[in-house]
mmCIF file of the N, C-alpha and C atoms, coordinates in Angstrom:
data_MODEL
# 
_entry.id   MODEL 
# 
loop_
_atom_site.group_PDB 
_atom_site.id 
_atom_site.type_symbol 
_atom_site.label_atom_id 
_atom_site.label_alt_id 
_atom_site.label_comp_id 
_atom_site.label_asym_id 
_atom_site.label_entity_id 
_atom_site.label_seq_id 
_atom_site.pdbx_PDB_ins_code 
_atom_site.Cartn_x 
_atom_site.Cartn_y 
_atom_site.Cartn_z 
_atom_site.occupancy 
_atom_site.B_iso_or_equiv 
_atom_site.pdbx_formal_charge 
_atom_site.auth_seq_id 
_atom_site.auth_comp_id 
_atom_site.auth_asym_id 
_atom_site.auth_atom_id 
_atom_site.pdbx_PDB_model_num 
ATOM 1   N N  . MET A 1 1  ? 320.602 58.727  73.702 1.00 0.00 ? 1  MET A N  1 
ATOM 2   C CA . MET A 1 1  ? 320.424 59.784  72.513 1.00 0.00 ? 1  MET A CA 1 
ATOM 3   C C  . MET A 1 1  ? 321.042 59.343  71.382 1.00 0.00 ? 1  MET A C  1 
ATOM 4   N N  . THR A 1 2  ? 320.108 59.577  70.406 1.00 0.00 ? 2  THR A N  1 
ATOM 5   C CA . THR A 1 2  ? 320.414 59.075  68.986 1.00 0.00 ? 2  THR A CA 1 
ATOM 6   C C  . THR A 1 2  ? 320.504 60.304  68.259 1.00 0.00 ? 2  THR A C  1 
ATOM 7   N N  . ILE A 1 3  ? 321.709 60.309  67.563 1.00 0.00 ? 3  ILE A N  1 
ATOM 8   C CA . ILE A 1 3  ? 321.845 61.875  66.476 1.00 0.00 ? 3  ILE A CA 1 
ATOM 9   C C  . ILE A 1 3  ? 321.680 61.247  65.148 1.00 0.00 ? 3  ILE A C  1 
ATOM 10  N N  . ILE A 1 4  ? 320.549 61.973  64.492 1.00 0.00 ? 4  ILE A N  1 
ATOM 11  C CA . ILE A 1 4  ? 320.498 61.406  62.995 1.00 0.00 ? 4  ILE A CA 1 
ATOM 12  C C  . ILE A 1 4  ? 321.071 62.601  62.295 1.00 0.00 ? 4  ILE A C  1 
ATOM 13  N N  . GLY A 1 5  ? 321.879 62.092  61.159 1.00 0.00 ? 5  GLY A N  1 
ATOM 14  C CA . GLY A 1 5  ? 322.362 63.388  60.510 1.00 0.00 ? 5  GLY A CA 1 
ATOM 15  C C  . GLY A 1 5  ? 323.386 62.474  59.297 1.00 0.00 ? 5  GLY A C  1 
ATOM 16  N N  . GLU A 1 6  ? 324.219 63.175  58.787 1.00 0.00 ? 6  GLU A N  1 
ATOM 17  C CA . GLU A 1 6  ? 325.259 62.451  57.914 1.00 0.00 ? 6  GLU A CA 1 
ATOM 18  C C  . GLU A 1 6  ? 326.671 62.207  58.542 1.00 0.00 ? 6  GLU A C  1 
ATOM 19  N N  . SER A 1 7  ? 326.761 61.149  58.481 1.00 0.00 ? 7  SER A N  1 
ATOM 20  C CA . SER A 1 7  ? 327.783 60.558  58.905 1.00 0.00 ? 7  SER A CA 1 
ATOM 21  C C  . SER A 1 7  ? 329.438 60.959  58.640 1.00 0.00 ? 7  SER A C  1 
ATOM 22  N N  . ASN A 1 8  ? 329.327 61.701  57.102 1.00 0.00 ? 8  ASN A N  1 
ATOM 23  C CA . ASN A 1 8  ? 330.788 62.301  56.625 1.00 0.00 ? 8  ASN A CA 1 
ATOM 24  C C  . ASN A 1 8  ? 330.124 63.357  55.847 1.00 0.00 ? 8  ASN A C  1 
ATOM 25  N N  . LEU A 1 9  ? 330.225 64.314  56.995 1.00 0.00 ? 9  LEU A N  1 
ATOM 26  C CA . LEU A 1 9  ? 329.643 65.679  56.432 1.00 0.00 ? 9  LEU A CA 1 
ATOM 27  C C  . LEU A 1 9  ? 330.519 66.234  55.398 1.00 0.00 ? 9  LEU A C  1 
ATOM 28  N N  . PRO A 1 10 ? 332.144 66.365  55.746 1.00 0.00 ? 10 PRO A N  1 
ATOM 29  C CA . PRO A 1 10 ? 333.023 67.051  54.977 1.00 0.00 ? 10 PRO A CA 1 
ATOM 30  C C  . PRO A 1 10 ? 333.053 66.365  53.429 1.00 0.00 ? 10 PRO A C  1 
ATOM 31  N N  . SER A 1 11 ? 332.538 64.895  53.179 1.00 0.00 ? 11 SER A N  1 
ATOM 32  C CA . SER A 1 11 ? 332.747 64.511  51.654 1.00 0.00 ? 11 SER A CA 1 
ATOM 33  C C  . SER A 1 11 ? 331.595 65.363  51.052 1.00 0.00 ? 11 SER A C  1 
ATOM 34  N N  . LEU A 1 12 ? 330.484 65.971  51.680 1.00 0.00 ? 12 LEU A N  1 
ATOM 35  C CA . LEU A 1 12 ? 329.124 66.379  50.958 1.00 0.00 ? 12 LEU A CA 1 
ATOM 36  C C  . LEU A 1 12 ? 329.626 68.084  50.587 1.00 0.00 ? 12 LEU A C  1 
ATOM 37  N N  . LEU A 1 13 ? 330.674 68.551  51.036 1.00 0.00 ? 13 LEU A N  1 
ATOM 38  C CA . LEU A 1 13 ? 330.887 69.875  50.723 1.00 0.00 ? 13 LEU A CA 1 
ATOM 39  C C  . LEU A 1 13 ? 331.280 70.032  49.420 1.00 0.00 ? 13 LEU A C  1 
ATOM 40  N N  . PRO A 1 14 ? 332.292 69.339  48.278 1.00 0.00 ? 14 PRO A N  1 
ATOM 41  C CA . PRO A 1 14 ? 332.673 69.919  47.187 1.00 0.00 ? 14 PRO A CA 1 
ATOM 42  C C  . PRO A 1 14 ? 331.087 69.740  46.248 1.00 0.00 ? 14 PRO A C  1 
ATOM 43  N N  . LEU A 1 15 ? 330.032 68.745  46.744 1.00 0.00 ? 15 LEU A N  1 
ATOM 44  C CA . LEU A 1 15 ? 328.921 68.656  46.014 1.00 0.00 ? 15 LEU A CA 1 
ATOM 45  C C  . LEU A 1 15 ? 328.046 70.159  46.100 1.00 0.00 ? 15 LEU A C  1 
ATOM 46  N N  . ASN A 1 16 ? 328.014 70.640  47.549 1.00 0.00 ? 16 ASN A N  1 
ATOM 47  C CA . ASN A 1 16 ? 327.323 71.401  47.726 1.00 0.00 ? 16 ASN A CA 1 
ATOM 48  C C  . ASN A 1 16 ? 327.936 72.914  47.018 1.00 0.00 ? 16 ASN A C  1 
ATOM 49  N N  . ALA A 1 17 ? 329.469 72.850  47.098 1.00 0.00 ? 17 ALA A N  1 
ATOM 50  C CA . ALA A 1 17 ? 329.714 73.937  46.406 1.00 0.00 ? 17 ALA A CA 1 
ATOM 51  C C  . ALA A 1 17 ? 329.705 74.432  45.180 1.00 0.00 ? 17 ALA A C  1 
ATOM 52  N N  . SER A 1 18 ? 329.643 73.124  44.100 1.00 0.00 ? 18 SER A N  1 
ATOM 53  C CA . SER A 1 18 ? 329.709 73.006  43.095 1.00 0.00 ? 18 SER A CA 1 
ATOM 54  C C  . SER A 1 18 ? 327.948 73.367  42.631 1.00 0.00 ? 18 SER A C  1 
ATOM 55  N N  . ASP A 1 19 ? 326.960 73.032  43.534 1.00 0.00 ? 19 ASP A N  1 
ATOM 56  C CA . ASP A 1 19 ? 325.636 73.467  43.071 1.00 0.00 ? 19 ASP A CA 1 
ATOM 57  C C  . ASP A 1 19 ? 325.492 74.956  43.492 1.00 0.00 ? 19 ASP A C  1 
ATOM 58  N N  . LEU A 1 20 ? 326.103 75.447  44.219 1.00 0.00 ? 20 LEU A N  1 
ATOM 59  C CA . LEU A 1 20 ? 325.782 76.914  44.696 1.00 0.00 ? 20 LEU A CA 1 
ATOM 60  C C  . LEU A 1 20 ? 326.648 77.475  43.891 1.00 0.00 ? 20 LEU A C  1 
ATOM 61  N N  . TYR A 1 21 ? 328.007 77.098  43.340 1.00 0.00 ? 21 TYR A N  1 
ATOM 62  C CA . TYR A 1 21 ? 328.427 77.915  42.397 1.00 0.00 ? 21 TYR A CA 1 
ATOM 63  C C  . TYR A 1 21 ? 327.432 77.991  40.829 1.00 0.00 ? 21 TYR A C  1 
ATOM 64  N N  . ALA A 1 22 ? 326.926 76.812  40.683 1.00 0.00 ? 22 ALA A N  1 
ATOM 65  C CA . ALA A 1 22 ? 326.317 76.547  39.328 1.00 0.00 ? 22 ALA A CA 1 
ATOM 66  C C  . ALA A 1 22 ? 325.028 77.445  39.491 1.00 0.00 ? 22 ALA A C  1 
ATOM 67  N N  . ARG A 1 23 ? 324.312 77.521  40.468 1.00 0.00 ? 23 ARG A N  1 
ATOM 68  C CA . ARG A 1 23 ? 323.001 78.337  40.547 1.00 0.00 ? 23 ARG A CA 1 
ATOM 69  C C  . ARG A 1 23 ? 323.523 80.067  40.620 1.00 0.00 ? 23 ARG A C  1 
ATOM 70  N N  . ASN A 1 24 ? 324.508 80.410  41.006 1.00 0.00 ? 24 ASN A N  1 
ATOM 71  C CA . ASN A 1 24 ? 325.022 81.669  41.176 1.00 0.00 ? 24 ASN A CA 1 
ATOM 72  C C  . ASN A 1 24 ? 325.557 82.038  39.634 1.00 0.00 ? 24 ASN A C  1 
ATOM 73  N N  . VAL A 1 25 ? 326.146 81.057  38.641 1.00 0.00 ? 25 VAL A N  1 
ATOM 74  C CA . VAL A 1 25 ? 326.213 81.389  37.282 1.00 0.00 ? 25 VAL A CA 1 
ATOM 75  C C  . VAL A 1 25 ? 325.113 81.546  36.716 1.00 0.00 ? 25 VAL A C  1 
ATOM 76  N N  . ALA A 1 26 ? 323.994 80.583  36.957 1.00 0.00 ? 26 ALA A N  1 
ATOM 77  C CA . ALA A 1 26 ? 322.850 80.584  36.125 1.00 0.00 ? 26 ALA A CA 1 
ATOM 78  C C  . ALA A 1 26 ? 322.044 82.061  36.648 1.00 0.00 ? 26 ALA A C  1 
ATOM 79  N N  . ALA A 1 27 ? 322.218 82.312  37.763 1.00 0.00 ? 27 ALA A N  1 
ATOM 80  C CA . ALA A 1 27 ? 321.320 83.634  38.375 1.00 0.00 ? 27 ALA A CA 1 
ATOM 81  C C  . ALA A 1 27 ? 322.003 84.988  37.534 1.00 0.00 ? 27 ALA A C  1 
ATOM 82  N N  . PHE A 1 28 ? 323.180 84.613  37.617 1.00 0.00 ? 28 PHE A N  1 
ATOM 83  C CA . PHE A 1 28 ? 323.899 85.961  36.602 1.00 0.00 ? 28 PHE A CA 1 
ATOM 84  C C  . PHE A 1 28 ? 323.748 86.052  35.439 1.00 0.00 ? 28 PHE A C  1 
ATOM 85  N N  . LEU A 1 29 ? 323.780 84.887  34.552 1.00 0.00 ? 29 LEU A N  1 
ATOM 86  C CA . LEU A 1 29 ? 323.432 84.955  33.058 1.00 0.00 ? 29 LEU A CA 1 
ATOM 87  C C  . LEU A 1 29 ? 322.011 85.210  33.106 1.00 0.00 ? 29 LEU A C  1 
ATOM 88  N N  . THR A 1 30 ? 321.153 84.652  34.037 1.00 0.00 ? 30 THR A N  1 
ATOM 89  C CA . THR A 1 30 ? 319.676 85.320  33.836 1.00 0.00 ? 30 THR A CA 1 
ATOM 90  C C  . THR A 1 30 ? 319.762 86.663  33.711 1.00 0.00 ? 30 THR A C  1 
ATOM 91  N N  . HIS A 1 31 ? 320.433 87.275  34.622 1.00 0.00 ? 31 HIS A N  1 
ATOM 92  C CA . HIS A 1 31 ? 320.119 88.317  35.035 1.00 0.00 ? 31 HIS A CA 1 
ATOM 93  C C  . HIS A 1 31 ? 320.458 89.555  33.776 1.00 0.00 ? 31 HIS A C  1 
ATOM 94  N N  . LEU A 1 32 ? 321.621 88.894  33.060 1.00 0.00 ? 32 LEU A N  1 
ATOM 95  C CA . LEU A 1 32 ? 321.923 89.734  31.961 1.00 0.00 ? 32 LEU A CA 1 
ATOM 96  C C  . LEU A 1 32 ? 321.471 89.591  30.702 1.00 0.00 ? 32 LEU A C  1 
ATOM 97  N N  . ALA A 1 33 ? 320.699 88.401  30.693 1.00 0.00 ? 33 ALA A N  1 
ATOM 98  C CA . ALA A 1 33 ? 320.157 88.067  28.932 1.00 0.00 ? 33 ALA A CA 1 
ATOM 99  C C  . ALA A 1 33 ? 318.472 88.461  29.430 1.00 0.00 ? 33 ALA A C  1 
ATOM 100 N N  . THR A 1 34 ? 318.001 88.427  27.935 1.00 0.00 ? 34 THR A N  1 
ATOM 101 C CA . THR A 1 34 ? 316.521 88.523  27.862 1.00 0.00 ? 34 THR A CA 1 
ATOM 102 C C  . THR A 1 34 ? 316.649 87.719  26.517 1.00 0.00 ? 34 THR A C  1 
ATOM 103 N N  . LYS A 1 35 ? 315.163 87.152  26.240 1.00 0.00 ? 35 LYS A N  1 
ATOM 104 C CA . LYS A 1 35 ? 314.790 86.348  25.233 1.00 0.00 ? 35 LYS A CA 1 
ATOM 105 C C  . LYS A 1 35 ? 315.617 86.591  23.947 1.00 0.00 ? 35 LYS A C  1 
ATOM 106 N N  . ASP A 1 36 ? 315.871 88.126  23.716 1.00 0.00 ? 36 ASP A N  1 
ATOM 107 C CA . ASP A 1 36 ? 316.482 88.431  22.668 1.00 0.00 ? 36 ASP A CA 1 
ATOM 108 C C  . ASP A 1 36 ? 317.743 88.581  22.492 1.00 0.00 ? 36 ASP A C  1 
ATOM 109 N N  . GLY A 1 37 ? 318.544 88.324  23.571 1.00 0.00 ? 37 GLY A N  1 
ATOM 110 C CA . GLY A 1 37 ? 320.164 88.173  23.901 1.00 0.00 ? 37 GLY A CA 1 
ATOM 111 C C  . GLY A 1 37 ? 320.432 88.844  25.175 1.00 0.00 ? 37 GLY A C  1 
ATOM 112 N N  . PHE A 1 38 ? 321.577 89.438  25.052 1.00 0.00 ? 38 PHE A N  1 
ATOM 113 C CA . PHE A 1 38 ? 322.070 89.864  26.279 1.00 0.00 ? 38 PHE A CA 1 
ATOM 114 C C  . PHE A 1 38 ? 321.631 91.346  26.571 1.00 0.00 ? 38 PHE A C  1 
ATOM 115 N N  . LYS A 1 39 ? 321.445 91.832  27.652 1.00 0.00 ? 39 LYS A N  1 
ATOM 116 C CA . LYS A 1 39 ? 321.172 92.989  27.816 1.00 0.00 ? 39 LYS A CA 1 
ATOM 117 C C  . LYS A 1 39 ? 322.429 94.025  28.506 1.00 0.00 ? 39 LYS A C  1 
ATOM 118 N N  . TRP A 1 40 ? 322.734 95.003  27.674 1.00 0.00 ? 40 TRP A N  1 
ATOM 119 C CA . TRP A 1 40 ? 323.820 95.654  28.408 1.00 0.00 ? 40 TRP A CA 1 
ATOM 120 C C  . TRP A 1 40 ? 323.488 96.992  28.795 1.00 0.00 ? 40 TRP A C  1 
ATOM 121 N N  . GLU A 1 41 ? 322.986 97.011  30.049 1.00 0.00 ? 41 GLU A N  1 
ATOM 122 C CA . GLU A 1 41 ? 322.580 98.195  30.917 1.00 0.00 ? 41 GLU A CA 1 
ATOM 123 C C  . GLU A 1 41 ? 323.840 98.472  31.572 1.00 0.00 ? 41 GLU A C  1 
ATOM 124 N N  . MET A 1 42 ? 324.580 99.557  30.910 1.00 0.00 ? 42 MET A N  1 
ATOM 125 C CA . MET A 1 42 ? 325.708 99.954  31.453 1.00 0.00 ? 42 MET A CA 1 
ATOM 126 C C  . MET A 1 42 ? 325.798 100.801 32.947 1.00 0.00 ? 42 MET A C  1 
ATOM 127 N N  . GLU A 1 43 ? 324.656 101.237 33.469 1.00 0.00 ? 43 GLU A N  1 
ATOM 128 C CA . GLU A 1 43 ? 324.388 102.174 34.813 1.00 0.00 ? 43 GLU A CA 1 
ATOM 129 C C  . GLU A 1 43 ? 324.306 100.986 35.492 1.00 0.00 ? 43 GLU A C  1 
ATOM 130 N N  . GLU A 1 44 ? 323.683 99.928  35.313 1.00 0.00 ? 44 GLU A N  1 
ATOM 131 C CA . GLU A 1 44 ? 323.572 98.976  36.274 1.00 0.00 ? 44 GLU A CA 1 
ATOM 132 C C  . GLU A 1 44 ? 324.757 98.201  36.540 1.00 0.00 ? 44 GLU A C  1 
ATOM 133 N N  . GLU A 1 45 ? 324.844 98.313  38.123 1.00 0.00 ? 45 GLU A N  1 
ATOM 134 C CA . GLU A 1 45 ? 325.997 97.722  39.041 1.00 0.00 ? 45 GLU A CA 1 
ATOM 135 C C  . GLU A 1 45 ? 326.453 96.504  38.490 1.00 0.00 ? 45 GLU A C  1 
ATOM 136 N N  . ILE A 1 46 ? 325.541 95.339  38.659 1.00 0.00 ? 46 ILE A N  1 
ATOM 137 C CA . ILE A 1 46 ? 326.295 93.876  38.526 1.00 0.00 ? 46 ILE A CA 1 
ATOM 138 C C  . ILE A 1 46 ? 326.766 94.006  36.877 1.00 0.00 ? 46 ILE A C  1 
ATOM 139 N N  . THR A 1 47 ? 326.009 94.739  35.926 1.00 0.00 ? 47 THR A N  1 
ATOM 140 C CA . THR A 1 47 ? 326.706 94.698  34.440 1.00 0.00 ? 47 THR A CA 1 
ATOM 141 C C  . THR A 1 47 ? 327.753 95.455  34.565 1.00 0.00 ? 47 THR A C  1 
ATOM 142 N N  . LYS A 1 48 ? 327.946 96.443  35.090 1.00 0.00 ? 48 LYS A N  1 
ATOM 143 C CA . LYS A 1 48 ? 329.226 97.576  34.922 1.00 0.00 ? 48 LYS A CA 1 
ATOM 144 C C  . LYS A 1 48 ? 330.190 96.632  35.514 1.00 0.00 ? 48 LYS A C  1 
ATOM 145 N N  . GLY A 1 49 ? 330.154 96.079  36.698 1.00 0.00 ? 49 GLY A N  1 
ATOM 146 C CA . GLY A 1 49 ? 331.309 95.615  37.315 1.00 0.00 ? 49 GLY A CA 1 
ATOM 147 C C  . GLY A 1 49 ? 331.713 94.147  36.656 1.00 0.00 ? 49 GLY A C  1 
ATOM 148 N N  . SER A 1 50 ? 330.777 93.712  35.752 1.00 0.00 ? 50 SER A N  1 
ATOM 149 C CA . SER A 1 50 ? 331.308 92.597  35.254 1.00 0.00 ? 50 SER A CA 1 
ATOM 150 C C  . SER A 1 50 ? 332.007 92.319  34.020 1.00 0.00 ? 50 SER A C  1 
ATOM 151 N N  . LEU A 1 51 ? 331.738 93.724  33.179 1.00 0.00 ? 51 LEU A N  1 
ATOM 152 C CA . LEU A 1 51 ? 332.414 93.717  31.895 1.00 0.00 ? 51 LEU A CA 1 
ATOM 153 C C  . LEU A 1 51 ? 333.572 94.400  31.778 1.00 0.00 ? 51 LEU A C  1 
ATOM 154 N N  . ILE A 1 52 ? 334.585 93.975  31.213 1.00 0.00 ? 52 ILE A N  1 
ATOM 155 C CA . ILE A 1 52 ? 335.965 94.403  31.058 1.00 0.00 ? 52 ILE A CA 1 
ATOM 156 C C  . ILE A 1 52 ? 336.212 95.314  29.891 1.00 0.00 ? 52 ILE A C  1 
ATOM 157 N N  . THR A 1 53 ? 335.547 95.065  28.583 1.00 0.00 ? 53 THR A N  1 
ATOM 158 C CA . THR A 1 53 ? 335.088 95.776  27.587 1.00 0.00 ? 53 THR A CA 1 
ATOM 159 C C  . THR A 1 53 ? 333.899 95.807  26.835 1.00 0.00 ? 53 THR A C  1 
ATOM 160 N N  . HIS A 1 54 ? 333.261 97.092  26.247 1.00 0.00 ? 54 HIS A N  1 
ATOM 161 C CA . HIS A 1 54 ? 332.317 96.808  25.535 1.00 0.00 ? 54 HIS A CA 1 
ATOM 162 C C  . HIS A 1 54 ? 332.319 97.964  24.502 1.00 0.00 ? 54 HIS A C  1 
ATOM 163 N N  . LYS A 1 55 ? 332.046 97.169  23.186 1.00 0.00 ? 55 LYS A N  1 
ATOM 164 C CA . LYS A 1 55 ? 332.055 98.257  21.744 1.00 0.00 ? 55 LYS A CA 1 
ATOM 165 C C  . LYS A 1 55 ? 333.540 98.860  21.648 1.00 0.00 ? 55 LYS A C  1 
ATOM 166 N N  . GLY A 1 56 ? 334.573 97.660  21.949 1.00 0.00 ? 56 GLY A N  1 
ATOM 167 C CA . GLY A 1 56 ? 335.695 98.301  21.661 1.00 0.00 ? 56 GLY A CA 1 
ATOM 168 C C  . GLY A 1 56 ? 336.262 99.241  22.837 1.00 0.00 ? 56 GLY A C  1 
ATOM 169 N N  . GLN A 1 57 ? 335.860 99.224  23.807 1.00 0.00 ? 57 GLN A N  1 
ATOM 170 C CA . GLN A 1 57 ? 336.467 100.442 24.812 1.00 0.00 ? 57 GLN A CA 1 
ATOM 171 C C  . GLN A 1 57 ? 336.296 99.708  25.870 1.00 0.00 ? 57 GLN A C  1 
ATOM 172 N N  . ALA A 1 58 ? 337.578 99.901  26.903 1.00 0.00 ? 58 ALA A N  1 
ATOM 173 C CA . ALA A 1 58 ? 337.659 99.446  28.313 1.00 0.00 ? 58 ALA A CA 1 
ATOM 174 C C  . ALA A 1 58 ? 336.600 100.139 29.123 1.00 0.00 ? 58 ALA A C  1 
ATOM 175 N N  . VAL A 1 59 ? 335.815 99.353  29.918 1.00 0.00 ? 59 VAL A N  1 
ATOM 176 C CA . VAL A 1 59 ? 334.796 99.862  30.692 1.00 0.00 ? 59 VAL A CA 1 
ATOM 177 C C  . VAL A 1 59 ? 334.951 99.735  32.304 1.00 0.00 ? 59 VAL A C  1 
ATOM 178 N N  . ASN A 1 60 ? 335.699 98.557  32.615 1.00 0.00 ? 60 ASN A N  1 
ATOM 179 C CA . ASN A 1 60 ? 336.233 98.188  33.881 1.00 0.00 ? 60 ASN A CA 1 
ATOM 180 C C  . ASN A 1 60 ? 337.233 99.139  34.623 1.00 0.00 ? 60 ASN A C  1 
ATOM 181 N N  . PRO A 1 61 ? 336.937 99.694  35.719 1.00 0.00 ? 61 PRO A N  1 
ATOM 182 C CA . PRO A 1 61 ? 338.034 100.565 36.082 1.00 0.00 ? 61 PRO A CA 1 
ATOM 183 C C  . PRO A 1 61 ? 339.593 99.814  36.276 1.00 0.00 ? 61 PRO A C  1 
ATOM 184 N N  . SER A 1 62 ? 339.144 98.442  36.624 1.00 0.00 ? 62 SER A N  1 
ATOM 185 C CA . SER A 1 62 ? 340.623 97.760  36.977 1.00 0.00 ? 62 SER A CA 1 
ATOM 186 C C  . SER A 1 62 ? 341.513 97.757  35.820 1.00 0.00 ? 62 SER A C  1 
ATOM 187 N N  . VAL A 1 63 ? 340.874 98.067  34.454 1.00 0.00 ? 63 VAL A N  1 
ATOM 188 C CA . VAL A 1 63 ? 341.732 98.050  33.452 1.00 0.00 ? 63 VAL A CA 1 
ATOM 189 C C  . VAL A 1 63 ? 342.230 99.457  33.027 1.00 0.00 ? 63 VAL A C  1 
ATOM 190 N N  . SER A 1 64 ? 343.757 99.103  32.793 1.00 0.00 ? 64 SER A N  1 
ATOM 191 C CA . SER A 1 64 ? 344.159 100.512 32.561 1.00 0.00 ? 64 SER A CA 1 
ATOM 192 C C  . SER A 1 64 ? 343.728 101.358 31.237 1.00 0.00 ? 64 SER A C  1 
ATOM 193 N N  . THR A 1 65 ? 343.887 102.383 31.628 1.00 0.00 ? 65 THR A N  1 
ATOM 194 C CA . THR A 1 65 ? 343.333 103.360 30.524 1.00 0.00 ? 65 THR A CA 1 
ATOM 195 C C  . THR A 1 65 ? 344.140 103.603 29.370 1.00 0.00 ? 65 THR A C  1 
ATOM 196 N N  . VAL A 1 66 ? 345.409 103.043 29.712 1.00 0.00 ? 66 VAL A N  1 
ATOM 197 C CA . VAL A 1 66 ? 346.398 103.299 28.497 1.00 0.00 ? 66 VAL A CA 1 
ATOM 198 C C  . VAL A 1 66 ? 345.829 102.514 27.343 1.00 0.00 ? 66 VAL A C  1 
ATOM 199 N N  . ASN A 1 67 ? 345.358 101.102 27.744 1.00 0.00 ? 67 ASN A N  1 
ATOM 200 C CA . ASN A 1 67 ? 345.063 99.908  26.781 1.00 0.00 ? 67 ASN A CA 1 
ATOM 201 C C  . ASN A 1 67 ? 343.788 100.033 26.351 1.00 0.00 ? 67 ASN A C  1 
ATOM 202 N N  . SER A 1 68 ? 342.823 101.103 26.539 1.00 0.00 ? 68 SER A N  1 
ATOM 203 C CA . SER A 1 68 ? 341.365 101.479 26.486 1.00 0.00 ? 68 SER A CA 1 
ATOM 204 C C  . SER A 1 68 ? 340.801 100.988 25.319 1.00 0.00 ? 68 SER A C  1 
ATOM 205 N N  . LYS A 1 69 ? 341.665 100.936 24.028 1.00 0.00 ? 69 LYS A N  1 
ATOM 206 C CA . LYS A 1 69 ? 341.181 100.469 22.836 1.00 0.00 ? 69 LYS A CA 1 
ATOM 207 C C  . LYS A 1 69 ? 341.465 98.929  22.704 1.00 0.00 ? 69 LYS A C  1 
ATOM 208 N N  . VAL A 1 70 ? 340.633 98.033  22.719 1.00 0.00 ? 70 VAL A N  1 
ATOM 209 C CA . VAL A 1 70 ? 340.668 96.491  22.413 1.00 0.00 ? 70 VAL A CA 1 
ATOM 210 C C  . VAL A 1 70 ? 340.234 96.264  20.995 1.00 0.00 ? 70 VAL A C  1 
# 
């Protein structure tokens, strides 16, 4: 029997992880951007979950409301 494949599979993992991370960041930025700039759809789940502040107000629930003015 002959097995054909990578002889050192663990050495490829960092490259695959970097590629996956880069694709995720590109997809995230593409989702948030238009040809005119960023779109801030505050009711949309990805936008709402990724912003910490917007127009000087804390919008992320993980940020303390005591420091809501930024």
